[in-house]
N, C-alpha and C positions, 0 to 999 in steps of 0.2 A: 597827826597822831598825838594825843595828849597823854603824858605820863606823869603820875603823881605818887609820891610816897604817902601812905595812909596808915592810920592806927585804928585797929578794930577792937572795940571794947567787948569783953565777954563777962560772964558772971564773976570770974575770979581773976582774970589777967587781961592785959592789953597786948594785942598781937600786931606785929609790923607787917606791912605788905606793900605791893606795888600794883597800882591800877593803871591800865592802859586803855584809853578810849579812842577808837577811830571815829571819824565823822559818821554820824547816824549809824551806830552799831546795830548789827543784825541780831545780836544776842550777847550774853556774857558767859565766859567759862571760868569757873573757880578751880584752881589747882590744889589738890590735896596730896602732898608729897609723902614719901615713905620714910622709913627709919634712916637716921643719919643724913638726911637731906635738908634743904632749906629753899626759900624762895629764890636763892641765887643759883640753884642747880642748873648747870649749863644745858642739860637735856630738856628740862621743863622750860627753860628760857627759850630754847630753840623752837620747841613745839608752840609756845605762846606767840612767837614772832610769825610763824606760819599762819596761825589762826588770825592774828591781827591783820595780816595781808589779805585775808578773805573777808574782812569787815567785822570780825568778832572783837568785842572787848574782852580783856583778860584780867583776872585778879590772882596774882601769886602772893601768897602770904605764909607765914610760919605758923604751923599748928601748935608749936611749943615755943615758949620764951627761951631766951639765950641761957638762962640759968637752968631751965628744965632740960634743954638739949645737952648741956654740960653734964648734968647728973645722969641723964639717960645713956650717955656714952659709956658710963661705967656700969650701970645697973641693967639697962635695957628694959626697965619696968614701965616706961611710958609708950614706947613705940608699938607695943601690942595691946595697949589699952584702947581698944576700938571705940567703946562708948565715950571716952573722953575726947578722942580725936573727932568723932562724929558730932559731938555737942559743940565743939569749936567751929567745925565747918558749918553747922546750922546757925551759929551766932554770926558768922561772916555772911551767910546768905541773908539773914535778917537785916544786917547792915547794908547790903547791896540793895535790898528792897526799899530802904529808907532814903537812899541817896538820889537826889534829883536827876543826875545824868543817866542812872541805870534803872530808875523806877519805870516799870511797865514793859521791860524787855524780858525775853525768855532766858532761862538759866540752865546751864549744863555744868557737869563736874568732870574733871580730868584727874584720875587718881592713879598713883603708882605705888607698888609694894603694899604696905599696910594701909596707905592712904586710900587705895581702891576700896578696901573693906569699909573704911569710914565713909567714903562717898556713897556706897550702896546703902549703908545703914541710914545716913542722912536723907537720901532720896526716898527710902521707904517711909521714913517718918514724915517728910514734907509732902509726899504724894505728888499731886498734880502740879505743885509749884516747881518741880524739877522735871525738865523735859528730856534730858539726855545725859548718859554717863558713858565715859570711855575709861577703860582700865589698861594701863601699860605695864606689863610684867607684874601684875597685881596679885594680891591674895584675896580674891573675892570670897573664897571659902570661909574666911574669918568673919564675914558678915552674918553667918549662921542663919537663924530663922527669919531674919529680915529679907533674905533673898526672895522668898515667895511673895513678899509684899511690895517689891519694887515695881513701879508703873512706868518709870522713865525708860525710853529706848536705850538699851545697854549693849555696848561693843567691848568685847574682851580681846585684847591684843597680847600675844605671847610669842616669845622667841622660839623658833623652831628647834633650837638646840637646848632650850631651858626645860629639860625633861621633867623634873619633879613638879615644876610650876604648871606645865601643860596639864598634867593629871588633875591638879587641884582646880584649875580653871574649868576643865571638862566637868568635874563634879558640881561646881557652882553653876555652870551654864545649864546643866540639866534641871536645876531647881528653879531657875528664873522663869517666870510666867509672862514677862513683858515681851515686847518686840526685842529681838536679841540677835547677835552675831558673834562668832568666835573666829578670829583670824590668826594664823600662824605666820610669822615672818621667817622665811627659810634662812638658815645659817646664822640666825641671831641668838645670842646668849641673853642672860638676864638683864643686863644693863644696855643692850642694843648699842654696843661700842663698835661693832663691825661696820665697815664702810657701807653707806647707803641704807642701813637698817633703820636708823632713827628717822631718816627722811620718809621711809615707807610708813612708819608710825604716824608721823605728822600729817601725811597725805590722807591716810585712812581716817584719822581723827577729824581733820578739817571737813572731809566729805560728810561724815556722820553728823557732826554738829550743824553743818549747813543745811542738811536735809531735815533734821529734827528740831532745831531751835526756831527756824523761820516759819515752820508750820504751826507753831504754838506760841504766838505772842501772848505775853502776860498782860494783865490790866491792874492798874494801881487800885489798892483797896481803900 
């Protein structure tokens, strides 16, 4: 397993990330975290390790710079700026396409909270270049009109006790026209902190990505 710290250039800023490459990766999953989180999130790190064990490469990176995170902690003006977050996820996707170790393999997104909306907007924009999306406790409803344009197979995972978010996910699920599934984790709240619940998320995500990324290998352009 090869791990490297990377810097991803975008139009306005440079974003820090961690790329993990197993031997002969079956695909790569880019993580789009939500508000107040980072690439060091223990929950996303755990899910990433489970995916790596199944042969997936992973890219965990910060959608906001350290200065932006600090400002957003006081104002909250960036965490719900879905177009900004989606544009940075797309920049990271383009970066992945240009790297020799990841060129030509299929791509999936794992989004949590508002990062799930950004993942769906980016998937709608990039169309067939993105093969699968998984949302953990996400706000897919914030993707708005992009929902009907998503072609990537999409799995929405919600805590069974996260009542307000369940309804928002059901509304978004009804608008999706792609291959899709909605799964509730019994006894789980928004952050999946209850024993065994995050393990269920990771297992569902790994099966979803294994099924949908290996079916659709990309080709270098």
